[in-house]
N, CA, C, O and the ligand as a Tripos MOL2 file, in Angstrom:
@<TRIPOS>MOLECULE
protein
  269   267    68     0     0
PROTEIN
NO_CHARGES

@<TRIPOS>ATOM
      1 N           0.8290   -1.1880    0.0000 N.3       1 MET1
      2 CA          0.0000    0.0000    0.0000 C.3       1 MET1
      3 C           0.8700    1.2450    0.0000 C.2       1 MET1
      4 O           2.0610    1.1970    0.3070 O.2       1 MET1
      5 N           0.2480    2.3560   -0.3500 N.am      2 LYS2
      6 CA          0.9640    3.6230   -0.3870 C.3       2 LYS2
      7 C           0.2610    4.5760    0.5730 C.2       2 LYS2
      8 O          -0.9640    4.7020    0.5550 O.2       2 LYS2
      9 N           1.0440    5.2380    1.4060 N.am      3 THR3
     10 CA          0.4350    6.1510    2.3620 C.3       3 THR3
     11 C           1.3240    7.3780    2.5610 C.2       3 THR3
     12 O           2.5260    7.3400    2.2980 O.2       3 THR3
     13 N           0.7220    8.4420    3.0200 N.am      4 VAL4
     14 CA          1.4830    9.6440    3.3330 C.3       4 VAL4
     15 C           1.3040    9.9680    4.8140 C.2       4 VAL4
     16 O           0.1890   10.2030    5.2810 O.2       4 VAL4
     17 N           2.4060    9.9770    5.5340 N.am      5 LEU5
     18 CA          2.3660   10.3070    6.9590 C.3       5 LEU5
     19 C           2.7300   11.7690    7.1410 C.2       5 LEU5
     20 O           3.5540   12.3130    6.4060 O.2       5 LEU5
     21 N           2.1110   12.3990    8.1250 N.am      6 ASN6
     22 CA          2.5060   13.7540    8.5090 C.3       6 ASN6
     23 C           3.5100   13.6310    9.6400 C.2       6 ASN6
     24 O           3.2030   13.1060   10.7110 O.2       6 ASN6
     25 N           4.7170   14.1260    9.3850 N.am      7 VAL7
     26 CA          5.8130   13.9640   10.3460 C.3       7 VAL7
     27 C           6.4470   15.3180   10.6190 C.2       7 VAL7
     28 O           6.9220   15.9970    9.7080 O.2       7 VAL7
     29 N           6.4450   15.6930   11.8770 N.am      8 LYS8
     30 CA          7.0700   16.9520   12.2640 C.3       8 LYS8
     31 C           8.4520   16.6960   12.8310 C.2       8 LYS8
     32 O           8.7260   15.6190   13.3610 O.2       8 LYS8
     33 N           9.3230   17.6890   12.7190 N.am      9 GLY9
     34 CA         10.6440   17.5970   13.3260 C.3       9 GLY9
     35 C          11.7700   17.4250   12.3280 C.2       9 GLY9
     36 O          12.9420   17.5010   12.6950 O.2       9 GLY9
     37 N          11.4250   17.1920   11.0560 N.am     10 MET10
     38 CA         12.4720   17.0860   10.0340 C.3      10 MET10
     39 C          12.8700   18.5090    9.6210 C.2      10 MET10
     40 O          12.0340   19.2940    9.1720 O.2      10 MET10
     41 N          14.1630   18.8260    9.7810 N.am     11 LYS11
     42 CA         14.6180   20.1950    9.5270 C.3      11 LYS11
     43 C          15.4420   20.3460    8.2530 C.2      11 LYS11
     44 O          15.6150   21.4540    7.7440 O.2      11 LYS11
     45 N          15.9410   19.2440    7.7510 N.am     12 CYS12
     46 CA         16.8440   19.3390    6.6020 C.3      12 CYS12
     47 C          16.9500   18.0100    5.8770 C.2      12 CYS12
     48 O          16.2740   17.0400    6.2210 O.2      12 CYS12
     49 N          17.8070   17.9830    4.8710 N.am     13 GLY13
     50 CA         18.0210   16.7560    4.1190 C.3      13 GLY13
     51 C          18.5960   15.6360    4.9740 C.2      13 GLY13
     52 O          18.3650   14.4570    4.7060 O.2      13 GLY13
     53 N          19.3430   16.0110    5.9990 N.am     14 GLY14
     54 CA         19.9100   14.9980    6.8960 C.3      14 GLY14
     55 C          18.8220   14.2640    7.6550 C.2      14 GLY14
     56 O          18.8840   13.0500    7.8460 O.2      14 GLY14
     57 N          17.8220   15.0240    8.0850 N.am     15 CYS15
     58 CA         16.6750   14.4160    8.7780 C.3      15 CYS15
     59 C          15.9180   13.5080    7.8090 C.2      15 CYS15
     60 O          15.4710   12.4200    8.1750 O.2      15 CYS15
     61 N          15.7850   13.9700    6.5860 N.am     16 GLU16
     62 CA         15.1050   13.1470    5.5790 C.3      16 GLU16
     63 C          15.8560   11.8260    5.3980 C.2      16 GLU16
     64 O          15.2460   10.7610    5.3100 O.2      16 GLU16
     65 N          17.1760   11.9100    5.3450 N.am     17 ASN17
     66 CA         17.9810   10.7000    5.1890 C.3      17 ASN17
     67 C          17.8120    9.7530    6.3680 C.2      17 ASN17
     68 O          17.7570    8.5360    6.1950 O.2      17 ASN17
     69 N          17.7310   10.3240    7.5720 N.am     18 THR18
     70 CA         17.5340    9.4970    8.7630 C.3      18 THR18
     71 C          16.2280    8.7260    8.6550 C.2      18 THR18
     72 O          16.1770    7.5250    8.9200 O.2      18 THR18
     73 N          15.1750    9.4300    8.2630 N.am     19 VAL19
     74 CA         13.8650    8.7860    8.1310 C.3      19 VAL19
     75 C          13.9160    7.7210    7.0340 C.2      19 VAL19
     76 O          13.4190    6.6080    7.2070 O.2      19 VAL19
     77 N          14.5260    8.0830    5.9040 N.am     20 ARG20
     78 CA         14.5880    7.1530    4.7740 C.3      20 ARG20
     79 C          15.3210    5.8680    5.1690 C.2      20 ARG20
     80 O          14.8400    4.7600    4.9320 O.2      20 ARG20
     81 N          16.4920    6.0460    5.7740 N.am     21 THR21
     82 CA         17.3040    4.8910    6.1570 C.3      21 THR21
     83 C          16.5850    4.0240    7.1830 C.2      21 THR21
     84 O          16.6060    2.7960    7.1010 O.2      21 THR21
     85 N          15.9480    4.6800    8.1520 N.am     22 THR22
     86 CA         15.2410    3.9610    9.2040 C.3      22 THR22
     87 C          14.1180    3.1000    8.6360 C.2      22 THR22
     88 O          13.9820    1.9260    8.9810 O.2      22 THR22
     89 N          13.3250    3.6970    7.7680 N.am     23 VAL23
     90 CA         12.1500    2.9810    7.2560 C.3      23 VAL23
     91 C          12.5540    1.9250    6.2310 C.2      23 VAL23
     92 O          11.9660    0.8450    6.1730 O.2      23 VAL23
     93 N          13.5640    2.2480    5.4230 N.am     24 GLN24
     94 CA         13.9820    1.3020    4.3820 C.3      24 GLN24
     95 C          14.5950    0.0300    4.9660 C.2      24 GLN24
     96 O          14.7050   -0.9800    4.2710 O.2      24 GLN24
     97 N          14.9910    0.0730    6.2300 N.am     25 ALA25
     98 CA         15.6100   -1.0930    6.8550 C.3      25 ALA25
     99 C          14.6080   -2.2260    7.0460 C.2      25 ALA25
    100 O          15.0040   -3.3720    7.2600 O.2      25 ALA25
    101 N          13.3210   -1.9180    6.9720 N.am     26 TYR26
    102 CA         12.3140   -2.9620    7.1690 C.3      26 TYR26
    103 C          12.0170   -3.6890    5.8680 C.2      26 TYR26
    104 O          11.9060   -3.0660    4.8120 O.2      26 TYR26
    105 N          11.8870   -5.0250    5.9480 N.am     27 PRO27
    106 CA         11.5360   -5.7910    4.7590 C.3      27 PRO27
    107 C          10.1390   -5.4030    4.2910 C.2      27 PRO27
    108 O           9.2540   -5.1380    5.1050 O.2      27 PRO27
    109 N           9.9520   -5.3730    3.0150 N.am     28 GLY28
    110 CA          8.6230   -5.0570    2.4820 C.3      28 GLY28
    111 C           8.4310   -3.5920    2.1520 C.2      28 GLY28
    112 O           7.4120   -3.2050    1.5800 O.2      28 GLY28
    113 N           9.4230   -2.7670    2.5170 N.am     29 VAL29
    114 CA          9.3210   -1.3440    2.2010 C.3      29 VAL29
    115 C           9.8700   -1.1050    0.7910 C.2      29 VAL29
    116 O          11.0360   -1.3790    0.5070 O.2      29 VAL29
    117 N           9.0130   -0.5940   -0.0710 N.am     30 GLN30
    118 CA          9.4060   -0.4120   -1.4670 C.3      30 GLN30
    119 C           9.9730    0.9780   -1.7470 C.2      30 GLN30
    120 O          10.9210    1.1230   -2.5190 O.2      30 GLN30
    121 N           9.3960    1.9900   -1.1220 N.am     31 SER31
    122 CA          9.9310    3.3350   -1.3370 C.3      31 SER31
    123 C           9.5900    4.2360   -0.1530 C.2      31 SER31
    124 O           8.5650    4.0740    0.5080 O.2      31 SER31
    125 N          10.4860    5.1900    0.0910 N.am     32 VAL32
    126 CA         10.3110    6.1510    1.1810 C.3      32 VAL32
    127 C          10.6820    7.5220    0.6410 C.2      32 VAL32
    128 O          11.8030    7.7290    0.1780 O.2      32 VAL32
    129 N           9.7460    8.4560    0.7000 N.am     33 SER33
    130 CA         10.0210    9.8060    0.1900 C.3      33 SER33
    131 C           9.6780   10.8610    1.2370 C.2      33 SER33
    132 O           8.5480   11.3450    1.3000 O.2      33 SER33
    133 N          10.6760   11.2120    2.0650 N.am     34 PRO34
    134 CA         10.4490   12.2520    3.0720 C.3      34 PRO34
    135 C          10.5770   13.6440    2.4450 C.2      34 PRO34
    136 O          11.3790   13.8560    1.5350 O.2      34 PRO34
    137 N           9.7830   14.5750    2.9420 N.am     35 ASP35
    138 CA          9.8490   15.9710    2.4900 C.3      35 ASP35
    139 C           9.7900   16.8590    3.7290 C.2      35 ASP35
    140 O           8.7320   17.0390    4.3330 O.2      35 ASP35
    141 N          10.9620   17.4170    4.1000 N.am     36 HIS36
    142 CA         11.0020   18.1660    5.3690 C.3      36 HIS36
    143 C          10.2730   19.5020    5.2690 C.2      36 HIS36
    144 O           9.8630   20.0670    6.2830 O.2      36 HIS36
    145 N          10.1120   20.0050    4.0500 N.am     37 LYS37
    146 CA          9.3910   21.2820    3.8990 C.3      37 LYS37
    147 C           7.8910   21.0770    4.0420 C.2      37 LYS37
    148 O           7.1940   21.9040    4.6310 O.2      37 LYS37
    149 N           7.4090   19.9900    3.5080 N.am     38 ALA38
    150 CA          5.9750   19.6950    3.5890 C.3      38 ALA38
    151 C           5.6210   18.9370    4.8690 C.2      38 ALA38
    152 O           4.4470   18.7660    5.1970 O.2      38 ALA38
    153 N           6.6590   18.4850    5.5890 N.am     39 ASN39
    154 CA          6.4390   17.6560    6.7800 C.3      39 ASN39
    155 C           5.6610   16.3820    6.4640 C.2      39 ASN39
    156 O           4.7570   15.9830    7.1980 O.2      39 ASN39
    157 N           6.0340   15.7650    5.3650 N.am     40 THR40
    158 CA          5.3720   14.5190    4.9930 C.3      40 THR40
    159 C           6.4060   13.4360    4.6660 C.2      40 THR40
    160 O           7.5500   13.7160    4.3090 O.2      40 THR40
    161 N           5.9540   12.2090    4.8040 N.am     41 VAL41
    162 CA          6.7610   11.0730    4.3700 C.3      41 VAL41
    163 C           5.8410   10.1320    3.6060 C.2      41 VAL41
    164 O           4.9040    9.5620    4.1660 O.2      41 VAL41
    165 N           6.1250    9.9820    2.3200 N.am     42 GLU42
    166 CA          5.3330    9.0670    1.5130 C.3      42 GLU42
    167 C           6.0170    7.7130    1.5310 C.2      42 GLU42
    168 O           7.2090    7.5950    1.2480 O.2      42 GLU42
    169 N           5.2480    6.7030    1.8660 N.am     43 ILE43
    170 CA          5.8240    5.3690    1.9980 C.3      43 ILE43
    171 C           4.9970    4.3590    1.2120 C.2      43 ILE43
    172 O           3.7670    4.3570    1.2600 O.2      43 ILE43
    173 N           5.7060    3.5060    0.4920 N.am     44 GLU44
    174 CA          5.0560    2.4290   -0.2210 C.3      44 GLU44
    175 C           5.5930    1.1310    0.3730 C.2      44 GLU44
    176 O           6.8020    0.8990    0.3940 O.2      44 GLU44
    177 N           4.6840    0.2910    0.8520 N.am     45 PHE45
    178 CA          5.1480   -0.9220    1.5250 C.3      45 PHE45
    179 C           4.1460   -2.0540    1.3950 C.2      45 PHE45
    180 O           2.9840   -1.8530    1.0400 O.2      45 PHE45
    181 N           4.6340   -3.2510    1.6940 N.am     46 ASP46
    182 CA          3.8120   -4.4540    1.6540 C.3      46 ASP46
    183 C           3.3200   -4.7440    3.0740 C.2      46 ASP46
    184 O           4.1010   -5.0860    3.9630 O.2      46 ASP46
    185 N           2.0240   -4.6000    3.2610 N.am     47 GLU47
    186 CA          1.4430   -4.7990    4.5930 C.3      47 GLU47
    187 C           1.6190   -6.2210    5.1180 C.2      47 GLU47
    188 O           1.5350   -6.4660    6.3210 O.2      47 GLU47
    189 N           1.8620   -7.1470    4.2070 N.am     48 GLY48
    190 CA          2.0660   -8.5300    4.6300 C.3      48 GLY48
    191 C           3.4220   -8.7320    5.2910 C.2      48 GLY48
    192 O           3.6430   -9.7300    5.9770 O.2      48 GLY48
    193 N           4.3330   -7.7780    5.0810 N.am     49 GLN49
    194 CA          5.6910   -7.9260    5.6220 C.3      49 GLN49
    195 C           6.0030   -6.9650    6.7510 C.2      49 GLN49
    196 O           6.8290   -7.2620    7.6130 O.2      49 GLN49
    197 N           5.3530   -5.8240    6.7520 N.am     50 VAL50
    198 CA          5.6170   -4.8530    7.8190 C.3      50 VAL50
    199 C           4.3490   -4.0270    8.0310 C.2      50 VAL50
    200 O           3.6610   -3.6670    7.0760 O.2      50 VAL50
    201 N           4.0520   -3.7340    9.3000 N.am     51 SER51
    202 CA          2.8250   -2.9840    9.5810 C.3      51 SER51
    203 C           3.1040   -1.4830    9.6120 C.2      51 SER51
    204 O           4.2250   -1.0350    9.8540 O.2      51 SER51
    205 N           2.0460   -0.7330    9.3580 N.am     52 LEU52
    206 CA          2.1790    0.7230    9.4140 C.3      52 LEU52
    207 C           2.5530    1.1660   10.8240 C.2      52 LEU52
    208 O           3.3070    2.1230   10.9990 O.2      52 LEU52
    209 N           2.0290    0.4750   11.8190 N.am     53 GLU53
    210 CA          2.3480    0.8280   13.2040 C.3      53 GLU53
    211 C           3.8430    0.6790   13.4860 C.2      53 GLU53
    212 O           4.4420    1.5020   14.1780 O.2      53 GLU53
    213 N           4.4290   -0.3750   12.9430 N.am     54 THR54
    214 CA          5.8680   -0.5980   13.1210 C.3      54 THR54
    215 C           6.6660    0.5390   12.4920 C.2      54 THR54
    216 O           7.6310    1.0330   13.0750 O.2      54 THR54
    217 N           6.2540    0.9410   11.3070 N.am     55 ILE55
    218 CA          6.9420    2.0270   10.6100 C.3      55 ILE55
    219 C           6.8030    3.3340   11.3860 C.2      55 ILE55
    220 O           7.7690    4.0790   11.5520 O.2      55 ILE55
    221 N           5.6010    3.5960   11.8520 N.am     56 LYS56
    222 CA          5.3720    4.8310   12.6170 C.3      56 LYS56
    223 C           6.2210    4.8680   13.8810 C.2      56 LYS56
    224 O           6.8030    5.8970   14.2210 O.2      56 LYS56
    225 N           6.2840    3.7450   14.5650 N.am     57 LYS57
    226 CA          7.0550    3.6810   15.8040 C.3      57 LYS57
    227 C           8.5440    3.9010   15.5210 C.2      57 LYS57
    228 O           9.2360    4.5740   16.2850 O.2      57 LYS57
    229 N           9.0240    3.3320   14.4250 N.am     58 ALA58
    230 CA         10.4410    3.4820   14.0760 C.3      58 ALA58
    231 C          10.7750    4.9500   13.8180 C.2      58 ALA58
    232 O          11.8380    5.4300   14.2130 O.2      58 ALA58
    233 N           9.8720    5.6510   13.1620 N.am     59 ILE59
    234 CA         10.0970    7.0840   12.8880 C.3      59 ILE59
    235 C          10.0660    7.8680   14.1970 C.2      59 ILE59
    236 O          10.9150    8.7270   14.4340 O.2      59 ILE59
    237 N           9.0900    7.5680   15.0380 N.am     60 ALA60
    238 CA          8.9760    8.2720   16.3230 C.3      60 ALA60
    239 C          10.2020    8.0170   17.2000 C.2      60 ALA60
    240 O          10.6560    8.9070   17.9190 O.2      60 ALA60
    241 N          10.7290    6.8040   17.1340 N.am     61 ASP61
    242 CA         11.9140    6.4500   17.9340 C.3      61 ASP61
    243 C          13.1430    7.2480   17.5250 C.2      61 ASP61
    244 O          14.1010    7.3480   18.2910 O.2      61 ASP61
    245 N          13.1230    7.8200   16.3220 N.am     62 GLN62
    246 CA         14.2350    8.6520   15.8630 C.3      62 GLN62
    247 C          14.0640   10.1080   16.3140 C.2      62 GLN62
    248 O          14.8940   10.9660   16.0090 O.2      62 GLN62
    249 N          12.9840   10.3680   17.0380 N.am     63 GLY63
    250 CA         12.8010   11.7130   17.5880 C.3      63 GLY63
    251 C          11.8700   12.6190   16.7980 C.2      63 GLY63
    252 O          11.7880   13.8190   17.0570 O.2      63 GLY63
    253 N          11.1670   12.0340   15.8310 N.am     64 PHE64
    254 CA         10.2250   12.8410   15.0380 C.3      64 PHE64
    255 C           8.8050   12.6290   15.5640 C.2      64 PHE64
    256 O           8.4950   11.6180   16.1940 O.2      64 PHE64
    257 N           7.9670   13.6070   15.2870 N.am     65 GLN65
    258 CA          6.5920   13.5490   15.8030 C.3      65 GLN65
    259 C           5.6190   13.2440   14.6790 C.2      65 GLN65
    260 O           5.5820   13.9340   13.6600 O.2      65 GLN65
    261 N           4.8310   12.1950   14.8830 N.am     66 LEU66
    262 CA          3.7840   11.8830   13.9140 C.3      66 LEU66
    263 C           2.5250   12.6160   14.3070 C.2      66 LEU66
    264 O           2.0670   12.5230   15.4460 O.2      66 LEU66
    265 N           1.9680   13.3440   13.3630 N.am     67 THR67
    266 CA          0.7950   14.1590   13.6980 C.3      67 THR67
    267 C          -0.4450   13.6630   12.9530 C.2      67 THR67
    268 O          -1.5270   14.2290   13.1100 O.2      67 THR67
    269 CU         18.0530   17.7770    9.7480 Cu       68 CU68
@<TRIPOS>BOND
     1     1     2 1
     2     2     3 1
     3     3     4 2
     4     3     5 am
     5     5     6 1
     6     6     7 1
     7     7     8 2
     8     7     9 am
     9     9    10 1
    10    10    11 1
    11    11    12 2
    12    11    13 am
    13    13    14 1
    14    14    15 1
    15    15    16 2
    16    15    17 am
    17    17    18 1
    18    18    19 1
    19    19    20 2
    20    19    21 am
    21    21    22 1
    22    22    23 1
    23    23    24 2
    24    23    25 am
    25    25    26 1
    26    26    27 1
    27    27    28 2
    28    27    29 am
    29    29    30 1
    30    30    31 1
    31    31    32 2
    32    31    33 am
    33    33    34 1
    34    34    35 1
    35    35    36 2
    36    35    37 am
    37    37    38 1
    38    38    39 1
    39    39    40 2
    40    39    41 am
    41    41    42 1
    42    42    43 1
    43    43    44 2
    44    43    45 am
    45    45    46 1
    46    46    47 1
    47    47    48 2
    48    47    49 am
    49    49    50 1
    50    50    51 1
    51    51    52 2
    52    51    53 am
    53    53    54 1
    54    54    55 1
    55    55    56 2
    56    55    57 am
    57    57    58 1
    58    58    59 1
    59    59    60 2
    60    59    61 am
    61    61    62 1
    62    62    63 1
    63    63    64 2
    64    63    65 am
    65    65    66 1
    66    66    67 1
    67    67    68 2
    68    67    69 am
    69    69    70 1
    70    70    71 1
    71    71    72 2
    72    71    73 am
    73    73    74 1
    74    74    75 1
    75    75    76 2
    76    75    77 am
    77    77    78 1
    78    78    79 1
    79    79    80 2
    80    79    81 am
    81    81    82 1
    82    82    83 1
    83    83    84 2
    84    83    85 am
    85    85    86 1
    86    86    87 1
    87    87    88 2
    88    87    89 am
    89    89    90 1
    90    90    91 1
    91    91    92 2
    92    91    93 am
    93    93    94 1
    94    94    95 1
    95    95    96 2
    96    95    97 am
    97    97    98 1
    98    98    99 1
    99    99   100 2
   100    99   101 am
   101   101   102 1
   102   102   103 1
   103   103   104 2
   104   103   105 am
   105   105   106 1
   106   106   107 1
   107   107   108 2
   108   107   109 am
   109   109   110 1
   110   110   111 1
   111   111   112 2
   112   111   113 am
   113   113   114 1
   114   114   115 1
   115   115   116 2
   116   115   117 am
   117   117   118 1
   118   118   119 1
   119   119   120 2
   120   119   121 am
   121   121   122 1
   122   122   123 1
   123   123   124 2
   124   123   125 am
   125   125   126 1
   126   126   127 1
   127   127   128 2
   128   127   129 am
   129   129   130 1
   130   130   131 1
   131   131   132 2
   132   131   133 am
   133   133   134 1
   134   134   135 1
   135   135   136 2
   136   135   137 am
   137   137   138 1
   138   138   139 1
   139   139   140 2
   140   139   141 am
   141   141   142 1
   142   142   143 1
   143   143   144 2
   144   143   145 am
   145   145   146 1
   146   146   147 1
   147   147   148 2
   148   147   149 am
   149   149   150 1
   150   150   151 1
   151   151   152 2
   152   151   153 am
   153   153   154 1
   154   154   155 1
   155   155   156 2
   156   155   157 am
   157   157   158 1
   158   158   159 1
   159   159   160 2
   160   159   161 am
   161   161   162 1
   162   162   163 1
   163   163   164 2
   164   163   165 am
   165   165   166 1
   166   166   167 1
   167   167   168 2
   168   167   169 am
   169   169   170 1
   170   170   171 1
   171   171   172 2
   172   171   173 am
   173   173   174 1
   174   174   175 1
   175   175   176 2
   176   175   177 am
   177   177   178 1
   178   178   179 1
   179   179   180 2
   180   179   181 am
   181   181   182 1
   182   182   183 1
   183   183   184 2
   184   183   185 am
   185   185   186 1
   186   186   187 1
   187   187   188 2
   188   187   189 am
   189   189   190 1
   190   190   191 1
   191   191   192 2
   192   191   193 am
   193   193   194 1
   194   194   195 1
   195   195   196 2
   196   195   197 am
   197   197   198 1
   198   198   199 1
   199   199   200 2
   200   199   201 am
   201   201   202 1
   202   202   203 1
   203   203   204 2
   204   203   205 am
   205   205   206 1
   206   206   207 1
   207   207   208 2
   208   207   209 am
   209   209   210 1
   210   210   211 1
   211   211   212 2
   212   211   213 am
   213   213   214 1
   214   214   215 1
   215   215   216 2
   216   215   217 am
   217   217   218 1
   218   218   219 1
   219   219   220 2
   220   219   221 am
   221   221   222 1
   222   222   223 1
   223   223   224 2
   224   223   225 am
   225   225   226 1
   226   226   227 1
   227   227   228 2
   228   227   229 am
   229   229   230 1
   230   230   231 1
   231   231   232 2
   232   231   233 am
   233   233   234 1
   234   234   235 1
   235   235   236 2
   236   235   237 am
   237   237   238 1
   238   238   239 1
   239   239   240 2
   240   239   241 am
   241   241   242 1
   242   242   243 1
   243   243   244 2
   244   243   245 am
   245   245   246 1
   246   246   247 1
   247   247   248 2
   248   247   249 am
   249   249   250 1
   250   250   251 1
   251   251   252 2
   252   251   253 am
   253   253   254 1
   254   254   255 1
   255   255   256 2
   256   255   257 am
   257   257   258 1
   258   258   259 1
   259   259   260 2
   260   259   261 am
   261   261   262 1
   262   262   263 1
   263   263   264 2
   264   263   265 am
   265   265   266 1
   266   266   267 1
   267   267   268 2
@<TRIPOS>SUBSTRUCTURE
     1 MET1         2 RESIDUE 1 A MET
     2 LYS2         6 RESIDUE 1 A LYS
     3 THR3        10 RESIDUE 1 A THR
     4 VAL4        14 RESIDUE 1 A VAL
     5 LEU5        18 RESIDUE 1 A LEU
     6 ASN6        22 RESIDUE 1 A ASN
     7 VAL7        26 RESIDUE 1 A VAL
     8 LYS8        30 RESIDUE 1 A LYS
     9 GLY9        34 RESIDUE 1 A GLY
    10 MET10       38 RESIDUE 1 A MET
    11 LYS11       42 RESIDUE 1 A LYS
    12 CYS12       46 RESIDUE 1 A CYS
    13 GLY13       50 RESIDUE 1 A GLY
    14 GLY14       54 RESIDUE 1 A GLY
    15 CYS15       58 RESIDUE 1 A CYS
    16 GLU16       62 RESIDUE 1 A GLU
    17 ASN17       66 RESIDUE 1 A ASN
    18 THR18       70 RESIDUE 1 A THR
    19 VAL19       74 RESIDUE 1 A VAL
    20 ARG20       78 RESIDUE 1 A ARG
    21 THR21       82 RESIDUE 1 A THR
    22 THR22       86 RESIDUE 1 A THR
    23 VAL23       90 RESIDUE 1 A VAL
    24 GLN24       94 RESIDUE 1 A GLN
    25 ALA25       98 RESIDUE 1 A ALA
    26 TYR26      102 RESIDUE 1 A TYR
    27 PRO27      106 RESIDUE 1 A PRO
    28 GLY28      110 RESIDUE 1 A GLY
    29 VAL29      114 RESIDUE 1 A VAL
    30 GLN30      118 RESIDUE 1 A GLN
    31 SER31      122 RESIDUE 1 A SER
    32 VAL32      126 RESIDUE 1 A VAL
    33 SER33      130 RESIDUE 1 A SER
    34 PRO34      134 RESIDUE 1 A PRO
    35 ASP35      138 RESIDUE 1 A ASP
    36 HIS36      142 RESIDUE 1 A HIS
    37 LYS37      146 RESIDUE 1 A LYS
    38 ALA38      150 RESIDUE 1 A ALA
    39 ASN39      154 RESIDUE 1 A ASN
    40 THR40      158 RESIDUE 1 A THR
    41 VAL41      162 RESIDUE 1 A VAL
    42 GLU42      166 RESIDUE 1 A GLU
    43 ILE43      170 RESIDUE 1 A ILE
    44 GLU44      174 RESIDUE 1 A GLU
    45 PHE45      178 RESIDUE 1 A PHE
    46 ASP46      182 RESIDUE 1 A ASP
    47 GLU47      186 RESIDUE 1 A GLU
    48 GLY48      190 RESIDUE 1 A GLY
    49 GLN49      194 RESIDUE 1 A GLN
    50 VAL50      198 RESIDUE 1 A VAL
    51 SER51      202 RESIDUE 1 A SER
    52 LEU52      206 RESIDUE 1 A LEU
    53 GLU53      210 RESIDUE 1 A GLU
    54 THR54      214 RESIDUE 1 A THR
    55 ILE55      218 RESIDUE 1 A ILE
    56 LYS56      222 RESIDUE 1 A LYS
    57 LYS57      226 RESIDUE 1 A LYS
    58 ALA58      230 RESIDUE 1 A ALA
    59 ILE59      234 RESIDUE 1 A ILE
    60 ALA60      238 RESIDUE 1 A ALA
    61 ASP61      242 RESIDUE 1 A ASP
    62 GLN62      246 RESIDUE 1 A GLN
    63 GLY63      250 RESIDUE 1 A GLY
    64 PHE64      254 RESIDUE 1 A PHE
    65 GLN65      258 RESIDUE 1 A GLN
    66 LEU66      262 RESIDUE 1 A LEU
    67 THR67      266 RESIDUE 1 A THR
    68 CU68       269 GROUP 0 **** ****
């Protein structure tokens, strides 16, 4: 599935990279597109391999806020 999360706390490309690397580490994640200006992260993933809750928690654990 494809979803767009609202994520606060990303200030630059480095933050985007942190989010990208964190989420891409999970199996079943096909693409991750963070945008620190829009405060969004577009994610395409296979729900059979990883849950949205797991992805959200991983992002929050990096210090970002899901809104
Ligand atoms: Cu940053």
